DOTOR-475984 format. One record per atom (N, C-alpha, C, O, CB): residue in one letter; x, y, z. Coordinates in steps of 0.05 Angstrom, whole numbers, padded with zeros to 5 digits, always signed. Glycine has a CB too. Layout:
<atoms>
aXYZ;...
</atoms>
This chain:
<atoms>
m+00075+00026-00418;m+00084+00034-00395;m+00053+00031-00366;m+00042+00052-00363;m+00097+00070-00403;e+00047+00016-00354;e+00026+00009-00338;e+00027+00043-00310;e+00047+00049-00297;e+00035-00032-00324;n+00002+00056-00308;n+00010+00074-00289;n+00009+00064-00257;n-00007+00049-00246;n-00007+00097-00294;p+00032+00078-00245;p+00034+00065-00221;p+00004+00063-00200;p-00017+00075-00204;p+00058+00081-00207;r+00009+00049-00184;r-00013+00059-00161;r-00023+00089-00147;r-00005+00100-00134;r-00004+00047-00139;a-00042+00100-00147;a-00044+00118-00128;a-00041+00118-00100;a-00050+00101-00085;a-00061+00124-00131;i-00026+00139-00091;i-00030+00127-00062;i-00064+00136-00044;i-00081+00151-00056;i+00000+00142-00043;v-00067+00130-00028;v-00091+00122-00013;v-00086+00143+00013;v-00066+00155+00019;v-00092+00087-00005;e-00108+00141+00024;e-00114+00145+00053;e-00095+00123+00073;e-00095+00099+00068;e-00149+00139+00056;n-00084+00132+00092;n-00069+00112+00105;n-00036+00105+00097;n-00020+00093+00112;n-00087+00088+00101;d-00034+00113+00077;d-00012+00096+00059;d+00016+00112+00077;d+00016+00136+00083;d-00014+00102+00015;l+00036+00096+00081;l+00054+00104+00084;l+00073+00122+00061;l+00071+00113+00038;l+00062+00084+00094;i+00088+00142+00064;i+00106+00151+00041;i+00123+00167+00048;i+00120+00180+00068;i+00094+00163+00021;l+00151+00170+00027;l+00168+00179+00029;l+00166+00205+00013;l+00151+00206-00006;l+00186+00161+00025;i+00178+00224+00020;i+00177+00253+00008;i+00205+00256+00004;i+00222+00256+00022;i+00163+00278+00028;h+00210+00259-00028;h+00242+00274-00040;h+00237+00295-00041;h+00216+00306-00047;h+00257+00270-00067;v+00256+00301-00033;v+00268+00336-00044;v+00296+00338-00057;v+00317+00327-00052;v+00270+00358-00017;q+00290+00356-00073;q+00312+00357-00091;q+00332+00324-00096;q+00356+00318-00095;q+00330+00382-00078;h+00314+00315-00100;h+00322+00286-00115;h+00330+00267-00088;h+00338+00245-00095;h+00353+00290-00142;n+00329+00270-00066;n+00344+00254-00042;n+00318+00251-00027;n+00300+00268-00028;n+00370+00271-00024;p+00316+00230-00013;p+00304+00218+00007;p+00300+00249+00036;p+00319+00259+00048;p+00326+00186+00014;g+00273+00257+00038;g+00265+00276+00057;g+00257+00268+00080;g+00268+00266+00101;g+00248+00291+00049;f+00236+00264+00072;f+00219+00256+00106;f+00201+00235+00093;f+00198+00231+00069;f+00194+00287+00127;f+00188+00220+00119;f+00166+00205+00118;f+00148+00214+00122;f+00150+00236+00133;f+00164+00190+00130;a+00121+00207+00117;a+00096+00225+00122;a+00069+00193+00120;a+00070+00170+00111;a+00094+00258+00089;r+00053+00205+00131;r+00022+00181+00128;r+00004+00199+00112;r+00003+00223+00116;r+00001+00169+00164;v-00011+00187+00095;v-00028+00200+00084;v-00049+00205+00096;v-00061+00184+00096;v-00033+00193+00065;e-00067+00228+00112;e-00083+00237+00125;e-00115+00230+00110;e-00132+00213+00117;e-00073+00266+00129;e-00115+00243+00092;e-00139+00245+00074;e-00128+00257+00050;e-00109+00272+00049;e-00163+00263+00086;i-00146+00245+00024;i-00157+00251-00006;i-00175+00268-00010;i-00195+00254-00013;i-00168+00232-00018;v-00181+00290-00013;v-00205+00304-00025;v-00209+00314-00050;v-00192+00330-00059;v-00209+00324-00014;a-00231+00307-00067;a-00216+00324-00096;a-00225+00351-00101;a-00248+00359-00096;a-00222+00310-00125;d-00211+00362-00108;d-00203+00400-00111;d-00227+00402-00124;d-00242+00384-00130;d-00171+00416-00133;r-00230+00434-00127;r-00251+00427-00148;r-00246+00437-00176;r-00261+00449-00192;r-00277+00438-00140;k-00223+00429-00177;k-00201+00435-00208;k-00199+00399-00214;k-00186+00384-00201;k-00157+00457-00199;p-00219+00393-00240;p-00222+00366-00245;p-00189+00355-00252;p-00173+00365-00267;p-00245+00363-00269;g-00189+00331-00236;g-00158+00321-00243;g-00141+00328-00226;g-00117+00325-00232;g-00146+00329-00268;w-00150+00342-00194;w-00129+00352-00175;w-00145+00344-00144;w-00169+00344-00139;w-00121+00390-00182;w-00122+00337-00127;w-00132+00329-00102;w-00123+00346-00088;w-00107+00361-00098;w-00128+00304-00093;q-00131+00348-00059;q-00118+00361-00037;q-00112+00332-00021;q-00126+00312-00020;q-00137+00387-00019;v-00093+00336-00013;v-00076+00314+00002;v-00059+00324+00032;v-00037+00334+00037;v-00053+00304-00021;r-00080+00314+00045;r-00070+00322+00069;r-00051+00304+00084;r-00063+00284+00092;r-00090+00326+00084;i-00019+00305+00094;i-00004+00294+00102;i+00000+00303+00129;i-00007+00323+00140;i+00012+00295+00087;l+00019+00275+00142;l+00015+00283+00168;l+00053+00277+00166;l+00060+00254+00159;l-00013+00262+00192;p+00074+00295+00171;p+00095+00291+00166;p+00113+00275+00201;p+00116+00285+00223;p+00103+00321+00154;l+00122+00248+00192;l+00133+00232+00220;l+00156+00243+00229;l+00167+00253+00209;l+00141+00202+00218;s+00166+00245+00246;s+00190+00251+00260;s+00196+00257+00287;s+00179+00263+00303;s+00200+00267+00251;l+00214+00255+00291;l+00215+00245+00328;l+00225+00278+00336;l+00222+00286+00359;l+00248+00210+00339;d+00233+00287+00324;d+00240+00323+00331;d+00213+00340+00328;d+00210+00358+00344;d+00265+00338+00304;n+00196+00336+00311;n+00162+00349+00311;n+00146+00345+00330;n+00129+00327+00329;n+00143+00340+00291;s+00149+00365+00355;s+00135+00363+00377;s+00104+00376+00370;s+00089+00375+00390;s+00152+00378+00401;e+00096+00384+00354;e+00070+00396+00342;e+00055+00372+00332;e+00035+00363+00343;e+00075+00419+00316;f+00065+00359+00307;f+00050+00344+00294;f+00031+00353+00274;f+00011+00342+00265;f+00040+00332+00309;q+00040+00375+00267;q+00022+00389+00242;q+00019+00373+00220;q+00039+00364+00208;q+00032+00416+00231;s-00009+00370+00212;s-00009+00363+00180;s-00006+00391+00162;s-00005+00415+00167;s-00041+00347+00171;i-00006+00373+00133;i-00003+00390+00110;i-00012+00391+00091;i-00001+00375+00076;i+00013+00392+00103;v-00032+00404+00081;v-00045+00402+00057;v-00032+00411+00031;v-00025+00434+00025;v-00067+00415+00061;w-00029+00387+00015;w-00016+00397-00022;w-00040+00392-00037;w-00056+00373-00033;w+00014+00376-00039;i-00041+00411-00058;i-00058+00399-00075;i-00043+00384-00098;i-00024+00396-00107;i-00077+00418-00084;l-00047+00364-00106;l-00032+00354-00128;l-00049+00337-00147;l-00069+00323-00142;l-00009+00338-00119;d-00035+00343-00177;d-00058+00322-00198;d-00050+00293-00193;d-00033+00285-00176;d-00054+00328-00237;d-00069+00271-00215;d-00070+00252-00218;d-00044+00239-00220;d-00041+00218-00207;d-00083+00250-00235;q-00023+00251-00236;q+00003+00239-00241;q+00021+00240-00212;q+00032+00222-00200;q+00017+00255-00267;q+00022+00269-00205;q+00034+00273-00184;q+00025+00244-00158;q+00039+00227-00147;q+00026+00306-00178;i+00005+00249-00156;i-00008+00227-00133;i+00007+00199-00141;i+00006+00182-00123;i-00046+00223-00137;r+00019+00192-00164;r+00033+00167-00172;r+00051+00171-00179;r+00057+00160-00200;r+00025+00153-00187;g+00072+00191-00166;g+00099+00191-00165;g+00106+00206-00183;g+00130+00204-00190;g+00110+00169-00167;e+00094+00222-00194;e+00110+00237-00226;e+00121+00256-00202;e+00110+00261-00180;e+00085+00258-00260;e+00151+00267-00213;e+00159+00287-00202;e+00146+00319-00202;e+00125+00316-00214;e+00180+00285-00210;f+00149+00342-00196;f+00136+00365-00182;f+00149+00379-00170;f+00167+00369-00156;f+00119+00360-00167;t+00144+00408-00169;t+00159+00425-00163;t+00148+00442-00137;t+00124+00448-00137;t+00164+00438-00186;m+00159+00448-00121;m+00150+00473-00098;m+00166+00492-00088;m+00183+00489-00071;m+00143+00463-00075;q+00160+00511-00099;q+00178+00539-00100;q+00201+00533-00111;q+00221+00537-00097;q+00185+00553-00072;s+00207+00519-00142;s+00227+00518-00158;s+00245+00485-00143;s+00267+00475-00146;s+00245+00553-00157;v+00228+00481-00131;v+00250+00454-00113;v+00240+00433-00120;v+00216+00431-00115;v+00252+00451-00078;p+00254+00410-00134;p+00235+00384-00144;p+00232+00363-00121;p+00247+00355-00103;p+00248+00368-00172;m+00203+00355-00130;m+00187+00343-00102;m+00183+00321-00109;m+00186+00321-00134;m+00160+00356-00090;r+00174+00292-00099;r+00161+00267-00107;r+00158+00250-00096;r+00176+00239-00082;r+00169+00257-00123;i+00134+00241-00098;i+00125+00227-00076;i+00128+00191-00076;i+00129+00181-00099;i+00096+00237-00075;q+00129+00177-00058;q+00137+00150-00067;q+00122+00139-00043;q+00125+00149-00021;q+00171+00141-00071;r+00108+00121-00049;r+00088+00092-00027;r+00105+00077-00023;r+00117+00063-00039;r+00063+00070-00041;v+00109+00078+00003;v+00122+00053+00020;v+00105+00027+00019;v+00082+00025+00027;v+00124+00060+00052;e+00121+00006+00009;e+00105-00021+00002;e+00108-00025+00039;e+00125-00014+00053;e+00124-00052-00026;p+00079-00047+00049;p+00082-00047+00082;p+00106-00082+00077;p+00106-00098+00058;p+00037-00051+00106;y+00117-00082+00095;y+00136-00103+00099;y+00117-00130+00097;y+00097-00126+00111;y+00153-00099+00128;a+00118-00151+00087;a+00109-00178+00076;a+00123-00191+00098;a+00147-00190+00093;a+00117-00188+00044;s+00117-00206+00124;s+00135-00219+00136;s+00117-00251+00120;s+00096-00256+00111;s+00138-00211+00174;r+00141-00264+00126;r+00140-00287+00121;r+00120-00311+00133;r+00123-00315+00157;r+00164-00291+00124;v+00107-00320+00125;v+00086-00334+00146;v+00101-00362+00148;v+00108-00373+00127;v+00050-00336+00135;p+00105-00374+00172;p+00118-00394+00177;p+00101-00424+00165;p+00077-00427+00164;p+00123-00392+00207;s+00122-00444+00157;s+00103-00457+00154;s+00096-00472+00165;s+00111-00478+00184;s+00101-00462+00140;k+00069-00491+00163;k+00065-00509+00180;k+00088-00537+00186;k+00100-00544+00165;k+00039-00517+00171;p+00095-00552+00209;p+00112-00572+00209;p+00093-00592+00195;p+00068-00589+00196;p+00123-00579+00237;k+00108-00614+00180;k+00100-00632+00171;k+00093-00651+00189;k+00106-00652+00210;k+00114-00639+00155;p+00069-00669+00183;p+00062-00690+00202;p+00079-00720+00200;p+00085-00734+00181;p+00031-00694+00198;e+00085-00722+00227;e+00101-00739+00238;e+00087-00775+00219;e+00065-00774+00208;e+00099-00734+00278;k+00103-00803+00221;k+00086-00822+00206;k+00079-00838+00231;k+00093-00843+00251;k+00101-00841+00179;n+00058-00843+00226;n+00040-00865+00243;n+00038-00849+00283;n+00031-00858+00305;n+00064-00906+00241;g+00050-00821+00271;g+00043-00805+00302;g+00061-00811+00315;g+00057-00807+00339;g+00018-00811+00319;a+00089-00824+00307;a+00117-00828+00329;a+00135-00801+00317;a+00143-00794+00294;a+00140-00867+00324;k+00136-00792+00339;k+00160-00771+00341;k+00183-00777+00339;k+00191-00794+00354;k+00162-00757+00361;s+00203-00764+00317;s+00228-00775+00312;s+00244-00752+00331;s+00238-00728+00332;s+00237-00778+00277;g+00264-00763+00344;g+00283-00748+00373;g+00287-00759+00391;g+00271-00771+00405;g+00273-00726+00388;k+00317-00758+00393;k+00331-00769+00410;k+00323-00751+00444;k+00327-00727+00446;k+00364-00766+00397;v+00311-00766+00468;v+00312-00763+00485;v+00333-00755+00506;v+00339-00778+00513;v+00303-00775+00485;i+00346-00742+00519;i+00373-00735+00532;i+00364-00737+00556;i+00342-00726+00560;i+00387-00706+00525;s+00375-00749+00578;s+00369-00745+00614;s+00390-00726+00621;s+00413-00725+00611;s+00372-00777+00637;l+00380-00711+00640;l+00397-00695+00652;l+00406-00702+00678;l+00425-00693+00690;l+00387-00673+00653;v+00386-00723+00685;v+00398-00736+00714;v+00415-00754+00711;v+00413-00768+00691;v+00381-00748+00732;k+00434-00760+00729;k+00456-00781+00726;k+00450-00804+00738;k+00437-00799+00759;k+00483-00773+00736;k+00454-00826+00733;k+00442-00848+00733;k+00462-00861+00758;k+00458-00884+00766;k+00440-00861+00703;
</atoms>
């Protein structure tokens, strides 16, 4: 099984708390910790009722930033990267034959 992609700065993530969706956050910064294989991850929780918008720093290992479950004070946690919405690009209209346009003209003026 291949390794899932690690989160990167500016990713939108969903934090699962006790196996349930908890809150969304934006990854602000990821820097190497002094311990090899560990990272200091600064996230900004996104909430309408949070008036101070303070960032949080978690120290996570290589697998935890790829979605592996971990615990904080015995509470199971997991980070899930939220994929960007891929909008469909409208297809270009097919060119008309001989430049003629097909369609019916309806007059709005009484004759």
